[in-house]
C-alpha positions in Angstrom: -6.7 -24.0 -10.0 -7.9 -20.4 -9.4 -6.5 -19.0 -6.2 -9.6 -18.1 -3.8 -9.5 -14.7 -2.1 -9.9 -14.6 1.6 -13.2 -13.6 3.1 -13.2 -10.0 3.4 -13.5 -8.6 7.1 -15.2 -5.4 7.4 -15.7 -2.9 10.3 -18.9 -1.1 10.6 -17.1 1.7 12.5 -13.5 2.3 11.2 -12.1 2.9 7.8 -8.8 1.8 6.4 -8.7 4.1 3.5 -5.8 6.1 4.6 -3.7 3.0 4.8 -3.5 2.5 1.0 -1.1 5.3 0.8 1.0 4.1 3.5 1.0 0.4 1.9 2.1 1.8 -1.4 5.0 3.7 0.2 5.9 0.6 2.0 5.9 -1.5 -1.0 7.8 1.0 -3.1 10.4 1.1 -0.3 11.2 -2.5 -1.1 11.3 -2.2 -4.9 10.3 -0.2 -8.0 6.8 -1.5 -9.1 4.3 -0.7 -11.6 0.6 0.2 -10.8 -0.5 -3.2 -11.7 2.2 -4.8 -9.5 1.2 -2.4 -6.7 -2.4 -3.4 -7.1 -1.6 -7.3 -7.2 0.6 -7.0 -4.0 -1.6 -4.6 -1.9 -4.8 -6.7 -3.1 -3.3 -9.9 -1.9 -2.5 -8.4 1.4 -6.0 -7.1 1.9 -7.7 -10.3 0.3 -9.4 -8.1 -2.4 -8.6 -7.2 -6.0 -7.5 -3.5 -6.4 -9.1 -1.8 -9.4 -7.1 0.7 -11.5 -9.6 3.2 -10.3 -8.3 2.7 -6.6 -4.7 2.5 -7.2 -4.0 5.1 -9.9 -5.7 7.9 -8.1 -3.6 7.1 -5.0 -0.4 7.0 -7.0 -1.3 10.5 -8.7 -2.1 11.9 -5.1 1.4 10.6 -3.9 3.2 12.1 -7.1 1.4 15.5 -6.6 2.7 15.4 -2.9 6.1 14.7 -4.3 6.5 11.6 -2.3 7.1 9.2 -5.3 8.4 9.4 -8.8 8.3 7.1 -11.9 10.1 6.4 -14.9 8.8 4.9 -18.2 9.9 1.6 -19.8 7.7 1.6 -23.0 4.3 1.8 -21.9 4.9 1.0 -18.4 5.6 3.2 -15.4 7.8 2.0 -12.7 7.3 3.9 -9.4 9.7 4.4 -6.6 10.1 6.6 -3.6 12.0 9.9 -3.7 13.9 11.4 -0.7 10.8 13.0 0.6 8.8 9.7 0.4 11.6 7.8 2.3 11.4 10.5 5.0 7.6 10.4 5.1 7.7 6.6 5.4 10.0 6.6 8.3 7.7 9.1 10.1 4.8 6.7 9.4 6.6 3.9 10.8 7.2 5.9 13.9 3.6 6.8 14.1 2.4 3.2 13.5 4.7 2.1 16.2 3.2 4.5 18.8 -0.3 3.8 17.8 -0.2 0.1 17.7 2.5 -0.7 20.3 1.5 -3.4 22.6 -1.0 -4.9 20.3 1.3 -7.6 18.6 -0.2 -10.2 20.9 -3.8 -9.4 19.6 -2.9 -9.2 15.9 -2.3 -12.6 14.3 -1.8 -13.1 10.6 -4.8 -14.7 9.1 -5.3 -16.9 6.0 -9.0 -16.7 5.8 
């Protein structure tokens, strides 16, 4: 049975594009992942399928910003955080805590 994707919820006024880099850094703080693995994990979180045209430019940008690194295993690249990426992620966690403090009672995990 094919897993059905959740209905995508969109805002007419607010864009979440900047969250992709944050989500990549967060996922890489947990474990080394390939671009394909990142696309699946973040896509599942968003309820959509991330294309290579979405994930790989973001990975390239983070590499150029010297926040992530990769190592090759055959044809696959396994991405991980470097020290600068770890520091940036900690800064982002602080900013998110400030921005979204007090909203926990309004934010519920949805399976839609």
